[in-house]
C-alpha positions in Angstrom: 166.6 -60.3 -31.3 169.0 -59.3 -28.6 168.6 -61.9 -25.8 169.5 -59.2 -23.3 166.6 -56.9 -24.0 164.1 -59.8 -24.2 165.6 -61.5 -21.1 165.6 -58.2 -19.2 161.9 -57.6 -20.2 161.0 -61.0 -18.9 162.8 -60.3 -15.6 161.0 -57.0 -15.2 157.6 -58.5 -15.9 158.4 -61.2 -13.3 159.2 -58.5 -10.8 155.9 -56.8 -11.5 154.0 -60.0 -11.3 155.6 -60.9 -7.9 155.0 -57.4 -6.6 151.4 -57.6 -7.5 151.1 -60.9 -5.9 152.6 -59.6 -2.7 150.2 -56.6 -2.8 147.2 -58.9 -3.5 146.6 -57.1 -6.8 146.0 -58.7 -10.2 149.1 -58.6 -12.4 147.2 -56.8 -15.1 146.6 -53.9 -12.8 150.0 -52.6 -13.5 151.2 -51.5 -16.9 154.9 -51.5 -17.9 156.2 -48.4 -19.7 159.6 -49.1 -21.2 161.7 -45.9 -21.0 163.7 -45.8 -24.2 165.3 -42.3 -23.9 168.8 -42.2 -25.4 168.4 -45.8 -26.7 168.6 -46.4 -30.4 165.5 -47.3 -32.4 166.9 -50.9 -32.8 166.6 -51.4 -29.1 163.0 -50.4 -29.3 162.5 -52.9 -32.1 164.0 -55.6 -30.0 161.7 -54.8 -27.1 158.7 -54.8 -29.4 159.7 -58.2 -30.7 159.6 -59.3 -27.1 156.0 -58.1 -26.7 156.5 -54.5 -25.4 154.3 -51.9 -27.0 154.4 -48.8 -24.8 157.5 -46.6 -24.7 158.4 -43.5 -22.8 160.7 -40.7 -24.1 162.1 -37.8 -22.0 163.7 -35.7 -24.7 161.1 -34.5 -27.2 163.1 -34.1 -30.4 164.8 -37.4 -29.9 161.5 -39.0 -29.2 159.9 -37.5 -32.4 162.8 -38.7 -34.5 162.5 -42.2 -33.0 158.7 -42.2 -33.6 159.3 -41.4 -37.2 161.9 -44.1 -37.7 159.6 -46.7 -36.0 156.4 -45.7 -37.8 156.1 -49.2 -39.3 155.4 -50.6 -35.8 152.1 -50.2 -33.8 153.7 -48.5 -30.8 152.2 -46.3 -28.1 154.4 -43.3 -27.3 154.4 -41.5 -23.9 156.2 -38.2 -23.3 157.5 -38.4 -19.8 159.9 -35.4 -19.8 159.5 -31.7 -19.2 157.8 -29.7 -22.0 158.8 -26.2 -23.0 156.3 -24.1 -24.8 158.2 -24.2 -28.1 158.1 -28.0 -28.1 154.4 -28.5 -27.2 153.3 -28.7 -30.8 155.7 -31.6 -31.4 154.3 -33.4 -28.4 150.6 -32.8 -29.4 151.2 -34.1 -32.9 153.3 -37.2 -32.2 152.6 -38.7 -28.7 149.6 -40.6 -27.4 150.3 -39.9 -23.8 151.9 -37.1 -21.7 152.8 -37.8 -18.1 154.6 -34.5 -17.3 152.1 -31.6 -17.3 152.8 -29.3 -14.4 151.2 -26.0 -15.5 148.0 -25.0 -17.2 149.7 -23.0 -19.9 151.3 -26.2 -21.3 148.0 -28.2 -21.1 146.2 -25.4 -23.0 148.8 -25.4 -25.7 148.7 -29.2 -26.0 144.9 -29.1 -26.3 144.9 -26.3 -28.9 147.6 -28.0 -31.0 146.3 -31.6 -30.9 145.4 -32.5 -34.5 141.6 -33.1 -35.0 142.2 -36.4 -36.7 143.9 -37.9 -33.6 142.1 -39.2 -30.5 142.4 -37.0 -27.3 145.8 -36.8 -25.8 145.9 -38.9 -22.6 147.5 -36.8 -19.9 148.8 -37.1 -16.3 149.8 -34.3 -14.1 153.3 -34.4 -12.6 153.3 -33.8 -8.9 156.4 -32.9 -6.9 155.3 -35.1 -4.0 158.4 -35.0 -1.8 159.4 -31.4 -2.4 162.6 -32.1 -4.3 164.0 -28.7 -5.3 165.4 -29.9 -8.7 162.3 -31.5 -10.1 159.4 -30.3 -12.1 155.9 -30.9 -10.8 152.9 -29.1 -9.3 152.8 -28.9 -5.5 150.4 -31.2 -3.8 148.4 -28.1 -2.6 148.0 -26.9 -6.2 147.1 -30.3 -7.7 143.3 -30.2 -7.4 142.9 -26.8 -9.0 145.1 -27.8 -11.9 143.4 -31.1 -12.4 140.0 -29.5 -12.5 141.2 -27.0 -15.1 142.9 -29.6 -17.3 139.9 -31.9 -17.1 137.8 -29.2 -18.9 140.1 -28.8 -21.9 139.0 -30.2 -25.2 141.3 -32.7 -27.0 142.8 -33.9 -23.7 141.7 -36.7 -21.4 142.9 -36.4 -17.8 144.0 -39.8 -16.7 145.9 -39.3 -13.4 149.2 -38.2 -11.9 152.9 -39.0 -12.2 155.6 -38.7 -9.6 159.4 -38.9 -9.7 160.5 -38.9 -6.0 164.1 -38.6 -4.9 165.7 -42.0 -4.4 164.8 -43.3 -1.0 167.2 -44.8 1.6 165.1 -48.0 2.0 161.8 -49.6 1.0 159.9 -48.2 3.9 160.9 -44.7 3.0 160.1 -45.3 -0.6 156.7 -46.7 0.3 156.0 -43.6 2.5 156.5 -41.2 -0.4 154.5 -43.4 -2.8 151.7 -43.6 -0.2 151.5 -39.8 -0.2 151.1 -39.9 -4.0 148.3 -42.5 -3.7 146.5 -40.3 -1.2 146.7 -37.4 -3.7 145.4 -39.7 -6.5 142.5 -40.8 -4.2 141.7 -37.2 -3.4 141.2 -36.5 -7.1 138.8 -39.4 -7.4 137.0 -38.2 -4.3 136.6 -34.7 -5.9 134.7 -36.4 -8.8 137.5 -36.6 -11.4 137.5 -39.8 -13.3 141.2 -40.6 -13.1 142.6 -44.2 -13.4 146.4 -43.8 -13.8 149.0 -43.5 -11.0 152.3 -43.4 -12.9 155.0 -44.1 -10.3 157.8 -46.4 -9.7 161.0 -47.0 -11.7 163.8 -49.6 -11.9 164.9 -49.1 -8.3 161.6 -48.8 -6.5 158.9 -50.5 -8.6 158.0 -53.0 -5.9 157.4 -50.2 -3.3 155.3 -48.3 -5.9 153.2 -51.3 -6.7 152.7 -52.0 -3.0 151.2 -48.5 -2.6 148.9 -48.6 -5.7 150.9 -47.7 -8.8 149.1 -48.6 -12.1 152.1 -47.8 -14.4 155.8 -48.3 -13.7 158.3 -46.6 -15.9 161.4 -48.8 -16.4 164.5 -48.0 -18.5 167.7 -49.3 -17.0 166.5 -52.7 -16.0 165.3 -53.3 -19.6 167.9 -51.5 -21.8 170.9 -51.3 -19.5 172.9 -48.3 -18.2 172.8 -45.2 -20.3 
């Protein structure tokens, strides 16, 4: 096993543990999603050997190819990138989770195309929480209506929301944006939706995200190195 991937995973887990401690949250409250986009299957095998099971892929065809080549391992695959209509069937057939739904049409396609022999697809709605012009995501004002519609679809289970804010200048600025996301998450719960997943925080800002209530951090660079 590559000592770098296993050592890096240990360091990231320590960061999560310390961030949870600082936030007075149990360490198990935050899940680690290893972002393996553009990384070879062998790197995923090394991470699995070091105890990592959940992996995130941004590029659908690349992810599907990797899933096939690693089918001998009991891995949990998350689609975290944008989904075009012509790729929704691949996602519905191969992934366990989707973090990046930002319109009802895609959710409806995923629901219709999910094979009946598989459990419901676990889904999060991507929210453009800070208004970044180059990012996907539903606007905060449109979130509740989309969540209520997605929650009614068969073969999908709405789990929560996902955010990818612009890099912040400092931790206070990062926390402010993550706090907005947590407020949106809380508003879905207040509306009666049984959501439990707040997917936010990456290599550079996982501490700020955990401080504001993240339940899932998506980390690539700190585990696998620069792409």
